[in-house]
C-alpha positions as CSV (number, residue, x, y, z in Angstrom):
1,M,25.4,14.0,-4.5
2,S,22.6,11.6,-4.3
3,P,20.9,11.2,-0.7
4,T,21.6,7.5,-0.7
5,F,25.2,8.2,-0.3
6,R,26.1,11.9,0.9
7,A,28.1,10.1,3.6
8,L,30.5,9.8,1.2
9,R,31.3,13.5,0.9
10,N,33.4,12.9,4.2
11,P,37.0,12.0,2.6
12,N,37.8,9.9,6.4
13,Y,34.2,7.9,5.5
14,R,35.1,6.9,2.5
15,L,38.6,5.7,3.5
16,Y,36.6,3.8,6.1
17,L,33.9,1.9,3.8
18,V,36.1,0.8,1.2
19,G,38.3,-0.9,4.3
20,S,34.9,-2.3,5.5
21,V,34.2,-3.9,2.4
22,V,37.6,-6.0,2.2
23,S,37.2,-7.0,6.0
24,N,33.6,-7.7,6.0
25,T,34.1,-10.1,2.8
26,G,36.5,-11.8,4.8
27,T,34.8,-12.2,7.8
28,W,31.9,-13.8,5.6
29,L,34.5,-16.2,3.8
30,Q,35.6,-17.3,7.3
31,R,32.0,-17.4,8.8
32,T,31.2,-20.1,6.1
33,A,34.3,-21.9,6.1
34,Q,34.3,-22.3,9.7
35,D,31.0,-24.1,9.9
36,W,31.6,-26.0,7.0
37,L,34.8,-27.3,8.7
38,V,32.8,-28.2,12.1
39,L,29.6,-30.0,10.2
40,K,31.6,-32.0,7.3
41,P,35.7,-32.8,7.7
42,L,35.2,-32.5,11.6
43,H,31.7,-34.6,12.0
44,G,29.9,-32.2,14.0
45,G,26.2,-31.8,14.6
46,G,23.8,-29.0,15.3
47,T,24.9,-29.1,18.7
48,D,28.3,-28.1,17.9
49,L,27.7,-25.6,15.7
50,G,25.3,-24.1,18.1
51,I,28.4,-24.0,20.8
52,V,30.8,-22.6,18.2
53,T,28.3,-20.0,17.7
54,A,27.7,-19.4,21.4
55,L,31.1,-19.3,22.2
56,Q,31.9,-16.8,19.5
57,F,29.7,-14.4,21.1
58,L,30.0,-14.9,24.6
59,P,32.4,-12.7,25.0
60,V,30.2,-10.2,23.6
61,L,28.0,-10.7,26.7
62,L,30.6,-10.5,29.2
63,L,33.1,-7.8,27.9
64,T,31.1,-5.3,25.5
65,P,29.8,-3.2,28.7
66,Y,33.2,-2.8,29.9
67,A,34.6,-2.4,26.2
68,G,32.0,0.7,25.6
69,V,33.6,2.3,29.0
70,V,37.0,1.8,27.1
71,A,35.9,3.2,23.9
72,D,34.7,6.5,25.7
73,R,38.5,6.8,27.2
74,V,40.6,6.5,24.2
75,P,41.3,7.0,20.7
76,K,38.7,4.4,18.7
77,R,40.9,5.0,15.8
78,R,43.8,3.4,17.7
79,L,41.6,1.3,19.1
80,L,40.2,-0.6,16.1
81,Q,43.8,-1.0,15.0
82,I,44.5,-2.8,17.6
83,T,41.5,-4.9,17.5
84,Q,41.7,-5.8,13.8
85,L,44.8,-7.1,14.1
86,A,44.2,-9.2,17.1
87,M,41.3,-10.8,15.1
88,A,43.5,-11.2,12.0
89,V,46.0,-13.5,14.4
90,A,43.0,-15.8,15.8
91,A,42.2,-16.2,12.0
92,L,45.6,-17.2,11.2
93,L,45.9,-19.5,14.0
94,L,42.3,-21.3,12.9
95,A,43.8,-21.5,9.5
96,A,46.9,-23.1,10.1
97,L,45.4,-26.1,12.0
98,A,42.9,-26.3,9.3
99,L,45.8,-26.0,6.9
100,S,47.8,-28.5,8.9
101,G,45.0,-31.4,9.1
102,A,45.6,-30.8,13.2
103,A,42.3,-29.0,13.6
104,E,40.0,-30.6,16.4
105,I,36.0,-29.3,17.3
106,W,37.5,-28.3,20.8
107,M,40.1,-26.4,19.0
108,V,37.6,-24.6,17.1
109,Y,35.7,-24.1,20.3
110,V,38.5,-22.0,21.6
111,L,39.4,-20.1,18.8
112,A,36.0,-18.9,18.3
113,F,36.0,-17.6,22.1
114,V,39.5,-15.9,21.1
115,F,38.1,-14.1,18.1
116,G,35.0,-13.3,19.9
117,I,37.5,-11.3,22.8
118,G,38.8,-9.2,19.7
119,A,35.6,-8.7,18.7
120,A,33.9,-7.5,22.0
121,F,36.4,-4.7,22.2
122,D,35.8,-3.6,18.6
123,V,32.1,-3.6,17.9
124,P,31.1,-0.6,20.4
125,A,34.6,1.7,19.0
126,R,33.6,1.0,15.3
127,Q,30.1,1.5,16.1
128,S,30.4,5.2,18.0
129,F,33.2,5.8,15.7
130,V,31.3,6.4,12.9
131,S,29.6,9.8,14.2
132,E,33.1,11.0,14.3
133,M,33.4,10.9,10.7
134,V,30.4,11.9,9.9
135,G,28.0,14.5,11.3
136,P,24.6,14.3,12.7
137,D,23.4,15.0,9.5
138,D,24.8,12.2,8.0
139,L,24.6,9.8,10.5
140,T,21.7,8.2,9.5
141,N,22.9,8.0,6.1
142,A,26.3,6.2,7.4
143,V,24.6,3.9,9.3
144,G,22.6,2.4,6.6
145,L,25.9,2.6,3.9
146,N,27.9,0.9,7.0
147,S,24.9,-2.1,6.2
148,A,25.2,-1.8,2.6
149,A,29.0,-2.7,3.1
150,F,28.4,-5.1,5.1
151,N,25.8,-7.0,3.0
152,T,27.5,-6.6,-0.1
153,A,30.4,-8.7,1.3
154,R,27.2,-11.0,2.9
155,I,26.7,-11.4,-0.6
156,I,30.0,-12.1,-1.9
157,G,31.3,-13.4,0.8
158,P,29.4,-17.2,1.3
159,A,28.9,-17.9,-2.0
160,L,32.6,-17.7,-3.2
161,A,33.6,-19.4,0.8
162,G,31.3,-22.1,-0.7
163,L,33.0,-22.1,-4.4
164,L,36.4,-22.1,-2.9
165,I,35.9,-24.7,-0.7
166,A,34.3,-26.9,-3.5
167,A,37.4,-25.5,-5.7
168,F,39.9,-27.1,-3.2
169,G,38.2,-30.5,-2.4
170,G,35.8,-29.7,0.2
171,G,37.9,-30.5,3.3
172,A,39.8,-29.3,6.2
173,A,42.3,-27.8,4.2
174,A,40.3,-26.3,2.2
175,T,38.2,-24.3,4.6
176,G,42.0,-23.6,5.6
177,I,42.6,-21.6,2.6
178,V,39.7,-19.7,3.1
179,I,39.9,-18.8,6.7
180,A,43.6,-17.5,5.7
181,L,41.9,-15.1,3.1
182,N,40.0,-13.5,6.3
183,A,43.2,-13.1,8.1
184,L,44.6,-10.9,5.6
185,S,41.7,-8.7,4.8
186,Y,42.3,-6.8,8.4
187,L,44.9,-5.5,6.7
188,A,42.5,-3.1,4.8
189,V,40.8,-1.8,7.6
190,I,44.3,-0.9,9.5
191,V,45.7,0.4,6.4
192,Q,42.8,2.8,5.8
193,L,42.2,3.6,9.7
194,Q,45.8,4.8,9.2
195,R,45.6,6.9,6.5
196,M,42.8,9.4,8.1
197,D,42.8,13.2,8.3
198,V,42.5,13.1,12.2
199,S,42.0,16.6,12.1
200,L,38.6,16.1,10.3
201,L,37.2,13.8,13.1
202,R,34.9,15.0,15.3
203,I,36.5,13.3,18.5
204,A,33.8,13.3,21.3
205,P,35.1,14.3,24.9
206,M,37.3,11.6,26.5
207,R,35.7,10.5,29.8
208,A,38.3,10.8,32.8
209,R,39.2,7.3,34.3
210,G,37.4,6.6,37.7
211,P,35.2,4.0,39.1
212,G,31.6,3.9,38.2
213,A,31.4,4.9,34.4
214,L,30.0,1.3,33.8
215,R,26.8,1.8,36.4
216,E,26.5,5.1,34.9
217,G,26.0,3.9,31.6
218,V,23.8,1.1,32.7
219,R,21.7,4.3,34.5
220,Y,21.8,6.6,31.8
221,V,20.0,3.7,29.2
222,R,17.3,3.0,32.2
223,T,16.6,6.5,32.0
224,Q,16.0,6.2,28.3
225,P,12.6,4.8,27.3
226,T,13.0,5.1,23.4
227,M,16.0,3.2,24.2
228,L,14.7,0.0,26.5
229,F,12.2,-0.2,23.7
230,V,14.8,-0.6,21.6
231,L,16.5,-3.0,23.3
232,V,13.9,-5.4,24.4
233,L,13.0,-5.3,20.2
234,V,16.5,-6.6,19.3
235,F,17.1,-9.1,22.4
236,F,14.3,-11.1,21.1
237,A,15.1,-11.0,17.3
238,G,19.0,-11.4,18.3
239,T,18.7,-14.3,20.8
240,F,16.1,-16.4,18.9
241,G,15.7,-15.3,15.5
242,M,18.8,-14.3,14.1
243,N,20.7,-17.2,14.1
244,F,21.3,-17.5,10.3
245,Q,24.9,-19.4,10.6
246,L,22.9,-22.3,12.4
247,T,19.7,-22.3,11.0
248,S,20.7,-21.7,7.0
249,S,23.7,-24.7,7.7
250,L,20.9,-26.9,9.1
251,M,18.8,-26.4,6.2
252,A,21.0,-26.9,3.5
253,T,22.5,-29.8,4.9
254,E,19.9,-31.5,6.8
255,V,16.8,-30.9,5.2
256,F,17.6,-30.3,1.4
257,G,20.6,-32.5,1.4
258,K,22.8,-29.8,-0.3
259,G,26.6,-29.2,-0.5
260,A,29.2,-26.2,0.0
261,G,28.3,-23.9,-2.8
262,E,24.5,-24.5,-1.9
263,F,25.2,-23.7,1.4
264,G,27.0,-20.5,0.3
265,I,24.6,-19.7,-1.6
266,L,22.0,-19.2,1.1
267,G,24.1,-16.5,2.8
268,S,24.3,-14.5,-0.2
269,A,20.8,-15.1,-0.7
270,L,19.8,-13.4,2.8
271,A,22.4,-11.1,2.0
272,V,20.8,-9.8,-1.3
273,G,17.8,-8.4,1.1
274,S,19.6,-6.8,3.5
275,L,21.4,-4.9,0.8
276,A,18.2,-3.8,-0.6
277,G,17.1,-2.7,3.0
278,A,20.4,-1.1,3.6
279,L,20.4,1.1,0.6
280,L,16.9,2.2,1.3
281,A,17.8,3.1,5.0
282,A,20.7,5.1,3.7
283,R,17.9,7.7,2.1
284,R,16.0,8.4,5.7
285,V,16.6,11.3,7.8
286,T,14.6,10.1,10.6
287,I,13.2,7.1,11.8
288,P,10.0,6.5,13.0
289,L,9.6,4.0,16.1
290,R,7.0,2.5,14.0
291,L,9.1,1.4,11.8
292,L,11.0,-0.8,13.9
293,V,8.0,-2.3,15.0
294,L,6.8,-3.4,11.2
295,A,10.4,-4.2,10.8
296,A,10.6,-6.6,13.8
297,T,7.1,-7.8,12.8
298,G,7.9,-8.6,9.4
299,F,10.9,-10.7,10.3
300,G,9.2,-13.0,12.8
301,V,6.8,-13.9,10.2
302,A,8.8,-14.0,7.8
303,E,10.8,-16.7,9.8
304,I,7.8,-18.6,10.3
305,I,7.2,-18.8,6.7
306,A,10.7,-19.4,5.9
307,G,10.6,-22.5,8.2
308,S,7.3,-24.0,6.3
309,L,9.1,-24.0,2.8
310,P,8.9,-27.0,0.8
311,S,12.1,-27.1,-1.2
312,Y,16.1,-25.7,-1.4
313,L,14.9,-23.3,-4.4
314,V,11.9,-21.6,-2.8
315,F,13.9,-20.9,0.5
316,A,17.0,-19.3,-0.9
317,L,14.4,-17.2,-3.3
318,F,12.6,-16.4,-0.3
319,S,15.3,-15.9,1.8
320,P,16.0,-11.9,0.8
321,V,12.6,-11.2,2.4
322,I,14.3,-12.1,5.7
323,G,17.3,-9.9,5.0
324,F,15.2,-7.2,3.9
325,C,13.6,-7.2,7.6
326,T,16.4,-8.2,9.7
327,I,18.6,-5.3,8.0
328,T,15.6,-2.8,8.7
329,L,15.3,-3.6,12.2
330,L,19.0,-3.3,12.8
331,N,19.8,-0.2,11.1
332,S,16.9,1.7,12.7
333,S,18.0,0.3,15.9
334,N,21.4,1.5,15.8
335,A,20.9,5.1,14.7
336,T,18.1,5.0,17.0
337,I,20.6,4.9,19.7
338,Q,22.9,6.7,18.5
339,L,20.9,9.9,17.9
340,T,19.0,9.3,20.7
341,S,22.5,9.4,23.3
342,D,24.7,12.2,24.7
343,P,28.2,12.1,22.9
344,A,30.1,11.7,26.5
345,M,27.6,8.3,26.7
346,R,27.3,7.2,23.2
347,G,30.3,4.5,23.6
348,R,28.8,2.9,26.3
349,A,24.9,3.2,24.9
350,M,26.3,1.3,21.5
351,A,27.9,-1.1,23.8
352,L,25.2,-2.2,25.4
353,Y,23.1,-2.0,22.5
354,M,25.5,-4.6,21.0
355,T,25.3,-6.6,24.2
356,V,22.0,-7.1,24.1
357,V,21.9,-7.7,20.0
358,Q,25.0,-10.1,19.9
359,G,25.1,-11.2,23.8
360,G,21.9,-13.4,23.6
361,T,23.5,-15.1,21.1
362,P,25.8,-17.6,23.7
363,I,22.4,-17.9,25.4
364,G,19.8,-18.8,22.0
365,A,22.3,-20.4,19.8
366,P,23.0,-23.6,21.8
367,V,19.0,-24.3,22.1
368,I,18.5,-23.2,18.9
369,G,21.2,-26.1,17.8
370,W,19.8,-28.7,20.2
371,I,16.6,-28.0,19.1
372,G,17.1,-28.7,15.2
373,E,18.7,-31.8,16.0
374,T,16.1,-33.4,18.0
375,A,13.3,-31.9,16.5
376,G,14.2,-30.8,13.1
377,A,15.8,-27.9,11.6
378,R,12.2,-26.4,10.5
379,W,11.3,-26.0,14.1
380,T,14.5,-23.7,14.4
381,L,13.1,-21.1,12.0
382,W,9.4,-22.0,13.6
383,L,10.8,-21.0,17.2
384,G,12.5,-17.9,16.3
385,G,9.8,-16.4,14.6
386,V,7.1,-16.9,17.4
387,M,10.1,-15.6,19.7
388,V,10.5,-12.6,18.0
389,L,7.0,-11.6,17.7
390,V,6.9,-12.3,21.8
391,G,9.6,-9.5,21.9
392,V,7.6,-6.9,19.8
393,A,4.4,-7.4,22.3
394,L,6.8,-7.1,24.8
395,A,8.8,-3.9,23.6
396,I,5.1,-2.1,22.6
397,T,3.7,-3.1,25.9
398,L,6.9,-1.5,28.0
399,L,7.0,2.0,25.9
400,A,3.3,2.5,26.4
401,R,3.9,2.3,30.4
402,L,6.7,4.4,30.4
403,R,5.2,7.1,28.3
404,G,2.0,7.1,29.0
405,G,-0.2,4.8,26.1
406,L,0.6,3.5,22.6
407,A,0.3,6.9,20.5
408,S,4.5,6.8,21.9
409,V,5.2,4.0,19.4
410,L,5.2,6.5,16.8
411,T,7.1,9.4,18.7
412,P,10.7,9.2,19.5
413,Y,12.1,11.0,22.3
414,Y,15.4,13.1,21.4
415,P,17.4,13.7,25.0
416,P,18.8,17.0,25.2
417,G,22.1,17.2,23.8
418,S,21.7,14.2,21.3
419,L,22.4,14.1,17.7
420,G,19.0,14.0,17.3
421,N,17.7,16.7,18.9
422,R,20.5,18.7,17.3
423,V,19.0,17.3,14.0
424,W,15.6,18.7,15.1
425,K,16.6,21.8,16.3
426,D,18.8,22.7,13.0
427,Q,16.9,21.0,9.8
428,A,13.2,22.0,9.2
429,R,13.3,18.9,7.2
430,V,13.1,16.7,10.7
431,T,9.0,17.1,11.7
432,T,9.5,14.5,14.7
433,R,9.3,16.7,17.8
434,P,10.6,15.2,21.4
435,T,7.8,14.5,23.5
436,S,7.8,15.7,27.2
437,G,9.7,14.2,30.2
438,V,11.5,10.6,29.7
């Protein structure tokens, strides 16, 4: 089997990936339709859209650390079925409101928050479940294929949503039809999880119930310089740079004066670059830390350039560059956290990682939305790019201080018991040696 697709030799992972493509396509249908519902039928602005985005990610900030504790205590497969069902119900409610013509912006606020609660418990379980479906040899490949599936859906979803919204008249009812399709898509994941062979899963030891689990996870991450380096990078990128729902919609509607179809195409254009980056990441066995630095730097510079582009066509053609840098950073960060974490702590480590990646959105999205509304849409990209570059500088400084010099940026540390440490011991092709001490 090709190295790009080697994780597919695991039958449970094949089932999971098929369900993910269907569900992720539905997610991107809803994201595009929800943004269009706020901006056009409900006559909202950049601030309103920023608030919706913030409320959808606020539960990630508030609840994901506790969700990581839950993910370490209960079977992840069952937990994922419950979270998928909860998000399907939230999507159905929003679809019904839009179809009936009763939707108001405050209702979108509420349901975005409810949807975010389901996502807060879904994300750490889903991320850490990957290592139960595949072995350490295939983990980086599986993370890359997950992103490839996500970005394949991201190519299809926004463009399809834009076409469907336009075909059904562009009003609130049209967005309701599209959101209803997302509600149905969650069934794909629920069914595929049920079909899995439990005997093939590499189930991590369940943590016994007791106080202090969250504090234990935080203390553990604080002792890992590599993890702290990753968290600083993704905090700045996620908080200030990855507000694509907001920045793309404002650029499409306010700067270039385009409609639903062109708005959807921008999301798909970003995903073309993301898909290329994900497939390239799937071929990697090790993740050098310099790759994270290069990806984050490229992302910041690309956003600054994008904010200065003169036309919709040039902006759309350049968007894959942003997508490529973004997914390279996220895939490498995700795999690094999983490879450097102890199996008993992986749910909590991934929960803290996802809290930082997505939890900054409630902070950044309203600010970026307000800036777009007052100073202009281009400033959302300029400011985001600059802040990402600030994050790169801070992350490098932190790691150099904790591990004694800039050379440490070139070498990841794999603690005893981590997947990365076992891969290094068992496979001669993994050449990155652990450094001494944490």
